[in-house]
N, C-alpha and C positions, 0 to 999 in steps of 0.2 A: 707357508707357515705350517709348522708341525704341531698337532694337537698335543697338549701335555698328557692326555690320556693314553698316548701311544707309548710312553716310557716303559710300562711293564712288559709290553710285547717285545721291545728291543732287547730285553735281557734274556729272552728265551730262544733256544735254537730249534725253531719249528716253523711251520707255515703260518703266515700272518694274514688274516682277512682285513683289508683296509679300504677306505674310500680315498680315491685320488681325484681331487677337484682341479680341473684344468682351467687355465686362463681362457678368456673368450676367443682369442685368436688361435688357440691350439686345438686341432681337430681331435675328436675322441677316437676315431679310427687309428690315427697315428699313435695315440697313447696306448690303445689296446695292442697294437703291433709291438710297441716298445716293451710292454709287460711280457708278452709271449716270448720275445727274444731273450729275455732274462730268466726264463724258466718259470714264470708265473702264469696264472690263469685268470681270465676275466669272467666274473659271475654275472654281473648285470651292467648295463649302460643306461644312464639317466640323462635324457636330453633336457629335462627341466633343470636339473642341478648342474648340468654340463660336467658330469663326473662318471667314473667307472668304479665298480666294486670289484676288487681283485684279491686273489690269494697269492702271496709272494713268499719266496724263500728268504732267509735272512740276508743272503748276499744281494738279492734284488732290492730288499727293503733299504739296505744301506745306500744303494744307488739312487733309489727314489728320492731320498732325502736331499740329494744333490741335483735332482733333475730340474732343469729350467722348464718353464711353461706350466708349472703346478702352482695353484693358489694355496692349497691346503691339503694335508694328509692327516687322516684320523681313522681310528679303528672302527670296524663294523660291530654294531651292538647286537646282542642276543635278544630273543623274544622273552618277554616276561609279562605275566598277566597283572601283577601287582604284588604288594608286600605280603598279603595273606592269601592262602588258597581259597578259591570259591568252593562252596559246598553245595552238593546236589543230593537230595534225599529221595530215592525212588518211592513211588506210591502207585496204586492202581486207580484208574478213573472211577471204578465202582465205589471207591471209598470217599468220593466227593460229598460234601455236606449237602443237606437238602436246601434247595433254593426256590424262591417264589417269583422274583422279578423276571420280566420277559427277557431282559438282557442277560441276566444270570442263567436263565434256562438255556440260552444259546451258547454263552461264553463259559459257563461253568466256573471252575476255580480260577480261570484266567481273566475274570472280569475286573478284579481289584485295580490293576494299573489303569484300565480305561476309566474307571470311576474317579480315581485320584487325579488324573490329568483332564477330566471332564471331556472325554472323547465320545461318549455315547450320542450326544446331540449331532455330532458330525457323522457318525455311523448311521444314525436315523435319517440324515439328509442324503444318504446314498454315497458318502465318501468312503472308499476302500483302498485308495492309493492307485487307482487306475491312471495310466499315462505317466506314472512316476517310475523311474528306474533306480533301484536301490542296490548298491554294491555292498556286499558283506564280506569282510576280511576276517578269516579265522583259521582254525586248525583242521577243517574239513567238515563235510556236510553229508549226512545220509539222505540223499535226495529221493530214494525209492521207498521210504517208509510211508505208511498210510497218512501220517501227520501232514504230509505235503501233497496229498492228492489234489490235483487241480492247480498247484502253484505254477506260475509261469517263470521259467528259467530262460533268460535271454542269452546268457553265456556262462560258462564255467571254465576255470583254469586252475590247475595245480602247479603253483610256482615252486614246489619242493621237488617234484619229479618231472616237471615240465611236460605235463600231458593234460588232457581235458577230463580227467577223472578226479572229482573232489571227494568221492567216498573213500573209505578206508581201502587201502591196497595191501597186497601181501607183505610189502616191506614196512608197512606202518605198524605202530603199536596197536594193540587191539582196541584201545579206547581213544585213539587219536581224534576221532571225529565227534566225540561226546560234547565237548565244549561248543564247537561251531554249530552242531545240530540244535543244542538247547538255545543258543542265541538266535538262530534263524527261526526257530519255532515261535518265538515271540512276535515275529513279523508275519509269517506266511502260513502258520498252522490253520487247518480247516477241518476240524473234527467237532461238529456241532454237539453241544452238551458237555464236551470234555475239554476242548481247548480251541480257541479261535485267535488267530494272529491279528495284530492291529491293522495291517495293510495287506490283506490276502490277495488283492487284485493287482498289486504292483508287479513290475517285471524285475527279476532278480539277476544280478551279476555276482556269481559266487566265486570268491578267490581263496584258494587254500594257500596261505602264505607261510604257515608255521609248521615246523617239524617237531613232533613230540618226542622223537627218539633222543635219548640223553647223549648218545655218542656222536650225534650229528650236529654241526654248528647250526644254531637257530638265529637267522640273521635278518637285519632290518632292510637289506637290499631287496628282499622279496616284497616287502611292503611298498617300497618306492616304485618297483616295477608294476605292482598291482594298481597303484594309483594312476599311473600313466595308461595302463590297460583299460581301467574303468573310464577314464576320460575319453579314450578313443571310441568307446562303445556308448557314449552319451549319458553317463551316469548323472543323476540329479543329486543323489544322496550317497554318502559313504558312511557306514557305521563300522567301527573297529573297536572291539573289546580286547585290545592288545596294548602292549607297551614294550619299550626297549630301553634297558638301563645298563645291563652288564656287557662286558667285552670278553672275547675269547681269551682265556688265560687269566681272568681276574680283572678287577677294577670295573669302572663303568662311569656313566654320567652321574655327577654329583649334583646336589641342589643348586650350586652356583652355575651349572651348565644349563639349567632349565629356564632360559630367558627368552625362548622363542627363536633364537638365531644360531644355536649350536647343533642340536641333534638333527641328524639327516632326515629322519621321518617327520620331524616337526617342520622343517623347511619345505619338504615335499608336500606335506599336508596343507601348509599355507599357500603353496603354489597351486594346489588343486582348488582351493577356495577362490583364488584370484581368477581361475578359469571358469568359475560359476558353479562349482560343486560344493554342496553343503557337507562338511565333514564333522562327524561326531565321534569323540574318542573317550574311552573310559578314563576317569580320573585316576583310577588305581585303587588297590585295596590295602594301602600302607598306612591308613589312619590309626589312631586319631592325631598323630603328630603333625605339626605344621611342615610345609614344604616337603610333603611326601608324595608329590605327583609323579606320574610316569610320562614318558614321551609317547606320542606327540601331543598330549593334552596341554602342554605348555604353549602351544602356538597361539599367537594373538588373534588369528581368525578361526581357529579350531574351537568347536564347542566341547569343552570338557564336562563330562557328566558324572556327578556324584550320586551316591545311593542314600535313600531314606526308607523308613518303614511305612506301614500303612497309616500311621498317625501323623506323618510328616516330620518325625524326629530323624535327624541325620544318623546314619548307621555308624557305629563305632569304627568299623574297618575302612570307611570311605576316606580316601586320601584328601588332604587339605592343601590349600595354597598358603601363601601367595607364590607367584613365580619369582625367579631370582631378581627380576627387574621391578618387582612390586605390584604386578597386576593381580586383580582378583581372580582366583580360580578355586573351585570349578566355576563354570558359567551357569549351570543349572543343576538341579537335583531331580531325580525321578525314583519311583519305587524300585528298590533293589534288595529287599529283604523278604524271604519266604515267597519267592516268585514261582509261579506254576510254569514248568517248562517240559518239553518232550525229552525223554531220556532214552537214547538209542540203545538197543540191545543187539547182540550178535545175531547173525542170520536174518536181518531185516526186521526184527521185532522192535517194539517200542513200549515203554511205560511212561508214566508221568509223575513228576515229583516237584519238590520245592527247592529252589536254590537261592543263594545269596551272592551278591557281588555287584560292583559297578559294571561288570560285563553284561548284566541283565538290565540295569537301569539305562544303559546306552542305547540298545536297540529299541527299547520301549519308547524313549523319546524320539528316536529316529523314525519310528512308525508314526508317532504323532505329527512330526514334521512332514512326513509324506502325505498325510491327510490334509495338512495345511497347503502343501504344494498342489494337491489335487484340486483345491478350491482356488488357488492363486498361482497358476503355472508360470507366470512371468517374473516371480520374485527371485532376486539374487540372494546369495547366502547371508549377506549382511542385513538385508531387508527382513529375511526370515528371523534372524537373531533378534533384531530390534522389535519385531512383533511379539516374539516370545518374551522378551524382557518386559514389554508393556503389560503383559498379562500375569507375570510371575508374582508369587506371594511375598517376595522380599525385594521387589523392584525399587523401593525407596531406600533400602539399607542393605545392599549386597554385602556378603561376608565371604570368608575363605573356607567355610564349611559347606554351605549350600549355594554359594554364588548369588544369583538373582532369585534363587528359589525354584519352586515347582511351578511350571507354566500351567495356565488354564488354556487348553488348546482350543476349546470352543470360543473362549474370549479372544484369543489371539487371531483366530480365523475370522471371527465376526468383526473385530475392530483391528485390522492389520496395521492401520496407520493411526489408530486411536480416534479421538474426536477432535475435529479441527474447528476452532472458533473463528468465524469470519468477521463478526462484529461484536464488540464488547469484551473481547477476550483479554487484551492487554491494556487497553485504554477505553475510557468513556468519552464519546465525542458529542453526545447530546445531553441536554438538561433533563430530558425524560429518557433515561438510558434504554437502548435497544440491544438485543442479543440475537445473533444468528449463528448457525453452525452446520456442519455436515459430518457424516461418517464416511470418509473416502474409501472406495473400493470394497465396501461391504458386499458379501455374496448375496445372491438372490434369495437363498433359503433363510437368510437372517431377517429379511424385511417382511412386514413393516416394523418400524421402531416406535416405541413410546418414550416420552421424555418427561423428566421432572426438573424444572428450573426453580431454584431458590435464590433470592437476592436479599441480603441483609445490610442494614446500615451499621457501620463500624461504631460501636458504643459498648458500654459496660454490659448492656443487656442484649446486644445483637438484635436490634429491632428488625422484625421481618417486614420487608417491603413488598415481596412477591413470593408466592409459593404456589406453583401451578403445574398441572400435568397436561400434556398436549401431544398431539401427533405431528404437528407442524415443526419446522426447524427455525422458526422466528418468533420472538416474543418481545414485547415492550413493557416497560414499567408502568406507563400510563399516567404518571404524575411527575411534575417538575421538581427537581432538587436544586438547591442553591449551590453555586460554585464553591468548591472546596469540600463539599460533603463527600465522605469516603464510603464506598460500598464494596461488598464482597459477594461472590456468586458461586454456586455449585450446580453442575448439570449432570444428571444421571440418565443414561440411556439403557433401555431394556429391549432386546431384540425378540423376534418371533421365536427364536430357539432358546429364549430365556437367558441369554448372555447379558451380563450387566457390566457397564463401564461408567466410571465417574471421573469428571475433570473439575477442577476448582480454580478460582482466580489465584494468581501468585501475589498474595497479600491483598490489601484493599486498594481500590481504584478511585481516584479523585474525579468528581464531576467538574467539568470546566467552568470557568467564570462566565457569567452571562454576557459580559461586555469586555472587550479588549480594545483599548485606544490605540489606533495605528498611526496617528500623526500628532505632532506637537506634544510629545509625551516624554521628552528627555528629562531625567531627574535633575540634570545640571542646568536646565533651562535652554530656550531656543530663541534665536532672533530671526525675524522674517521681514520682508518688505511689502508683502501683500496686505492691503488694508482690509480685505475681505477673505480671510483664509478659508480653505475647505477643511472641515473637520471630518475625519474618517474613523470608523470603528468596525469591529467584527463581532459576531456572536456565533455560538454553536447552534446546531439544529434544535429546533423546538417544534416538533410536529404537532398538528392539531388532533385532539386537544392535548395540552392546554395552549399551544402556540397559535398563531405566530406572535413574535415580540412586537410591542409598541415601545417607542423610545421618547424620553424627554431630555432635551439638551439645555445646558446652562453655561454661559460664559460670564465670569465674575472678575472685577478688578481686584488685585491683590492689595493695593495700598489702602483702599477704603471699604472693601467688601461690597461695592455696589454691583448689582446685577445689570449687565450690559446687553446680553442676548438671551432670549428665552424662546424655545420651540418645543411644542408638546405633540404627543401622539404621532411621532414620525414612524413611517414603515420602512424607509430606506436606511442604510447604514452610512450615510454621508449627509453633510449639510453645509451650505454656504450662506453667511449672514446677508441680509438685504441692505444693511447700512455699514458704513466704514467704522472700524474700531479706532480708538484714539491712539496716536503715535506715542512712543516712548513711555508706555504704561505697561507694567507687568500684569498678565492675565493668567488665570487658570480656567479650565473647562471641565465639565462633567457630563456623563450620560447616565440616565436611569432607565433600566430595562424593566418592562412590566409584562407579567403574565397573569392576567386576572387581577387578584388583589395582592399578589406577591410581587415584590420589587427587589432590585439589586442595583446599587449605584457605584460607579467608579469615577474617580477624579484624577486629572492629569498629575503625574508625579512631579513635574517641574513647571515653571512659568514659561510663558512666551511673550515676547515684546516685539512690536512692529517698529522697525528702525526707520527714521526719517532722515534722508540724506540731504535735504535742503538746508540752506543756511538758517539758523534759528533767529527768530525775530526778537527774542528776549533772552537774557541770561537766567538760568535756573539750575538748582541742584535738586536731583530726584531722590526719593527715598531709597536708601540702600536695600539690596535684596541678596540673599534671604535675610530676614530680620524677624526674630533673633537668629544668631548664627553661633557656631557652625552647625551644619546638618549633615553628618557623615552618611546617613541613610540615602541621601540624594547625591552623594559624591561632591559636596560643596564644603570644603574646609574653611573657606573665607567668605567675605561678603563683597558685593560689587557696588561701586560708586559711579553713577552716571551724572554728567552735567552738560548743559548747553552754554556756549559762550557767544554772545552777540557782538562784542566789541573786542578788538585786538588789544592785548595789554599783558602786564605782569600778573600771573595768577598763582595763588597759593592754595593747596589742598592739604589739610592736615587733620589728624585725629587728636582731640583734646579730652581730658577727663572733665568731670562736672565742675571742678574748681577753675577750669580754663588753662590748666597746665598742659604743655605739649606732650603727647605720647608717641606719635609717629608722623613724619612728614612724607607726603606722596608727591607733591609739587612744591617748587619747581624741580626739574630733573634735567641732567645734562643732555640726554638724547632729544629733548624737545626744545632746547634753547631758552633764552631769557623771556621771550615774548611768545604768547600763544595766539594763533590766528583764530578768527571766528570759526565755530564748528561744533560738532556733537562728539563728546568724549566719553570713553568708558565702554562703548559698544564693541562687541566682537564682530568678526566678519559674519554676514548673513548666513544662517544655517548652523553656525557654531554655537555650542552651549556656553553658558557663563558670561564672562566679560573680558575686557582687555585687562590683563593681569597687572598692568602698570597703575591701574586705578582700583585695585582691590586691597583689602586689609585682612590679614590673617590672625589678628588678635595679639600681635607682639609689638614690643617697643622697638626703637631704633637699634637697640643692642640685641634684638632677637629673643628677648625674654617675654614669656607669655604674661599678659596682664591679668589682674583679678577679674572674675566675672562681675558684670555690672553694666551701668548705662554710661555711654560715651557720646561725644559730639563729633560729627563731621562738619568742618568749617571750610567753606569755599570763599576766598577773598579775590575779588575781581575789580576792574575799574568802575563797575557799576554797583559796587557794594559787597557786603558779606552776606552769606547764606548759611543756614545751619540745618542739620537733620540729626535726630536722636538715633543712636545705634545701641542695640542690646547684645552684649557678648555673654554667652552662657558657659564659656570655658570648655576645655577639651578633656578635663579629668572629672569623672563622676563624683 
């Protein structure tokens, strides 16, 4: 596939810098040989992208477009810092304002970013970035100035001239290293009272990737090579105050290309993150317009950093999102206005001044991330990002100007996984609610913690049930609440380093019912054959005090309301009657749970009937159930009619109005024949709800028309006489 951005290059009769992306089965060495054979040159080879960056004459470019084995061809982008130039205003350290705080005495004018990101508690805990390897990509670095005395340089490489000198060289412009030196000073400076970097004890990998000379192509392939170089040296963090938008000869990546999948630097940066490197990239200085990002800040795994001033107001120049595919960018903001930086002078001199730009916000936050990793060395890039999000000041409402906002680094380091609720967080499982929690992976210097737990009852007044401060990570309400009561909670933790974190319930949580019936509780009714059924129920925890529960059980006949079984002060959650219950009689049962003087009662939702399979001694018509009917809440649209037949014969079962006029005939029916044998009719199979639907009435006439609400008669005519029961139909229309 040919990038549409390549079209302007095809119209020019000159050398073309392009990326050639090979198919997986096509060896890069073979591709490089093919380029050389056609008069081109290979600048860089990327094993991550499986691509080469080549400079091709027009004839070779035409051939490339026809070359089998290539996935994509696109131009190489030029270096760009952002839409607006950053400013650096030199000043002398002697001009610094009078300060009194101990931190300011050491850090001087460079203290503001550490205050804004709440880094001083980490510094006071001894965190300086030791054991963290930070790669800095920029235009060069004056490594021998006094600002960096004592800085540890693990490796340095100049990808412009392909040597190991990252300072200005004879072929460089005189101010080529100015930007990179200023950026690095925010991390590694060590001039007490004048300027102190955020992570002076880190090991630095310095990569000179950009060429400031206007006549020399400034290309993104150096950035890709530097990423792979930093990976080979064990980098933990990459900070890049760079961007790539324009192509050789005009054109460049447009807003539609910034979707995380087009720009080469973006794809390479995401690959670095996948390999465990935290990558921070300047969002750009093209604001305040939307979609003004630069690459590789559009990467989905890259942390794009915007700039804000010392009050937290986003800088007007800071680039905004979203990305082309709608993701929020930047990810975070950090101080980037009037930032105190080292300003390299010719001949090894240095002054200090203030600068503006996302170029400075980016290393500031990279330094904060290094202190985080100093405390949590095993965290991968996504875990670091998530911890920063948890502490950021716009975490609940990220936007495309400041992203998730400015992180609180002490908060992120102290609560890297937040506060985890173990008990009581999402559900309440006891009638006297209990809460327990932990602060996972909190560093030793943050301990001990103190906590404030506040529990309120959901109401117009928010009745406070508990408000306590404690050092333990477990607390109980101590009082029993009735089932269905809704409570909300909030928990605030304060660490030894004064970092504060608060978590709250996601809405109100309902206290569970004191009793849940586990057997014989079908809304449509149940039939059984056991004359002494076991009643079973369950209850939530009720720790003492006020628990444990005591239970009172009742079993009542539905037809006449007579109490058949009574058992009080039970401690178990099951009960078997000591006498047989009557057959063919509908029952309901209930349990009352008691905690002191407080009670809560639950009654079975449907009836149960003990079915007798023996031949009936007498003929009888039982009271229909439910009555009145219908009862949609229990899933019973009709009413059941049961009868016993002691003598074989012709049987009629019909519904009459009070005048004796027929409404509906249920018997005889063809599937039962003209004669009925002795037996019990209307019962379903044991365990099934309801009844035999052949002996049920739904409140309609023979024609299927619903009757008027009122009282009707069930008439059973048998060889032993006629039997009647009154039926109450309440209608289906309110």
